[in-house]
C-alpha positions in Angstrom: -15.7 -73.2 -36.2 -13.2 -71.8 -39.0 -9.6 -71.2 -38.7 -9.1 -66.8 -38.3 -6.1 -65.7 -39.6 -4.2 -63.1 -37.0 -4.3 -60.7 -40.8 -5.7 -61.0 -43.8 -3.6 -62.9 -46.8 -1.6 -60.8 -49.1 -3.3 -60.2 -52.3 -1.0 -61.0 -55.3 -1.2 -60.4 -59.1 -0.3 -63.8 -61.4 0.6 -62.7 -64.6 2.6 -63.9 -68.0 2.9 -60.4 -69.7 4.0 -56.8 -68.8 -0.1 -56.2 -68.3 0.0 -58.4 -65.3 3.2 -56.0 -64.3 2.1 -52.8 -65.1 -1.6 -53.3 -62.8 0.2 -55.3 -59.9 2.9 -52.2 -59.8 -0.3 -49.6 -59.9 -1.8 -51.1 -57.1 0.9 -52.0 -54.9 0.9 -55.9 -54.3 3.5 -58.4 -54.9 3.6 -59.5 -58.2 4.3 -63.6 -59.7 4.9 -64.0 -63.7 3.8 -67.4 -64.3 6.9 -68.3 -66.4 5.6 -72.1 -65.6 3.3 -71.4 -68.9 6.1 -70.9 -71.2 5.4 -67.5 -72.6 6.4 -64.4 -72.0 9.5 -62.9 -70.3 10.0 -62.7 -66.7 12.5 -60.2 -66.9 11.1 -58.1 -68.6 8.1 -58.1 -67.0 9.9 -58.4 -63.2 11.9 -55.2 -64.6 8.4 -53.4 -65.8 6.7 -54.3 -62.3 9.7 -53.2 -60.1 10.5 -50.1 -62.4 6.9 -48.9 -62.3 5.2 -50.2 -58.5 4.0 -47.7 -56.4 4.5 -48.2 -52.8 1.2 -49.1 -51.0 0.4 -48.9 -47.3 1.0 -52.8 -46.9 3.9 -53.2 -49.0 6.4 -50.3 -49.4 8.8 -51.9 -51.4 8.2 -54.6 -54.8 8.2 -58.0 -54.2 8.2 -60.8 -57.2 8.2 -64.0 -57.7 8.5 -66.1 -60.1 6.8 -69.6 -60.9 9.0 -72.6 -62.5 7.7 -76.0 -64.0 10.1 -78.6 -62.7 10.2 -82.1 -63.5 13.3 -83.8 -61.9 14.1 -87.3 -62.0 17.5 -89.3 -62.0 18.3 -88.9 -66.0 17.3 -85.7 -68.6 15.4 -88.4 -70.2 13.3 -90.0 -67.5 12.5 -86.5 -66.8 11.6 -85.6 -70.3 9.3 -88.3 -70.2 7.7 -87.5 -67.2 6.8 -84.2 -68.8 5.1 -85.2 -71.2 1.2 -85.6 -69.5 1.5 -81.7 -68.9 2.6 -81.4 -72.4 -0.5 -82.7 -73.8 -2.6 -81.0 -71.5 -1.3 -78.1 -71.7 -1.4 -78.7 -75.9 -4.5 -79.8 -75.7 -6.0 -76.7 -73.6 -4.1 -74.5 -76.2 -6.0 -75.9 -78.7 -9.2 -75.3 -77.0 -9.8 -78.9 -76.2 -9.0 -79.4 -72.7 -8.3 -83.1 -71.0 -7.2 -84.4 -67.9 -3.7 -84.5 -66.9 -3.2 -88.0 -69.5 -1.1 -91.0 -68.1 2.2 -91.9 -69.3 0.4 -94.9 -71.4 -2.0 -91.7 -72.9 0.9 -89.9 -74.1 2.6 -92.5 -75.4 -0.7 -93.4 -77.8 -0.9 -90.2 -78.6 -0.4 -89.0 -82.4 2.1 -86.2 -81.8 1.9 -83.9 -85.0 4.7 -81.5 -85.6 2.7 -78.5 -84.1 2.2 -80.6 -81.1 5.9 -80.5 -80.9 7.2 -77.5 -81.6 4.6 -76.4 -78.9 5.5 -78.6 -76.1 9.5 -77.6 -77.1 8.8 -74.1 -76.6 7.1 -74.5 -73.4 9.6 -76.4 -72.4 12.3 -73.6 -73.0 13.6 -72.4 -69.3 11.7 -74.5 -67.2 13.2 -77.1 -64.9 12.9 -80.1 -66.5 15.9 -83.3 -66.1 18.0 -84.6 -63.8 19.1 -83.0 -60.5 22.4 -81.4 -61.9 20.2 -79.7 -65.0 17.6 -78.7 -62.5 20.1 -77.2 -60.4 21.3 -74.6 -63.0 17.9 -73.4 -63.9 16.9 -73.1 -60.2 20.0 -71.1 -59.7 20.0 -68.8 -62.8 16.4 -67.7 -62.8 16.0 -66.1 -59.9 19.1 -64.3 -60.7 18.2 -63.7 -64.3 15.0 -62.1 -64.0 15.3 -60.3 -60.6 13.1 -62.2 -58.6 12.7 -62.2 -54.6 11.0 -65.7 -54.6 11.4 -68.9 -56.9 7.6 -71.4 -56.7 8.1 -74.9 -57.5 5.1 -76.0 -60.0 4.5 -79.7 -61.1 2.7 -81.9 -63.1 3.2 -85.4 -63.4 0.8 -88.1 -63.7 2.0 -90.2 -60.7 1.9 -88.9 -57.1 4.9 -90.7 -56.3 7.1 -89.2 -59.3 5.7 -86.0 -58.2 7.3 -86.2 -54.7 10.2 -87.5 -55.9 10.7 -84.9 -58.2 9.9 -82.2 -55.7 12.4 -84.6 -53.2 15.2 -84.0 -56.0 14.6 -80.5 -56.4 14.1 -79.1 -52.9 18.2 -80.7 -52.5 19.2 -78.5 -55.4 18.0 -75.2 -53.9 21.1 -73.4 -52.8 20.8 -72.0 -49.5 19.6 -69.1 -49.1 18.6 -68.8 -52.4 19.2 -65.2 -52.6 22.8 -66.1 -52.0 23.4 -67.1 -55.6 
């Protein structure tokens, strides 16, 4: 027997541009901005969504989420190293050569070009990669700056133990309640 929900799940639009924001606003559904991609202007997209929102039966008010790449370790340097797996995976994908999430050894062995490094720097801009204090600043600032109602943390690290520890450290940095910050 399959589980049955009392009501169907909500439909959301995940986007990384004003086009996704426009679609979510026109349909009257929640909008999630894919900030974790490292491209686009989350604040402008969410502002556009809220300004153009058409109320629907299910959602009389706009509701926005912003996603955030989160890699937390004891130090900024350790977190930066752990984030290298996602850097290489996304760089390979953007170059038309998708790969599975590489190990730290594969990241270290990669021959990083100037273009690879520029891509990684741009992708990391505005993300929560660092020590607990570094991440706390981003977790607190991003929802306030973008007008998002909710924050979703995403994490891509090769070792499961690193992911679990990162999320534990991140959870300790989330203000309670987030909206009060």
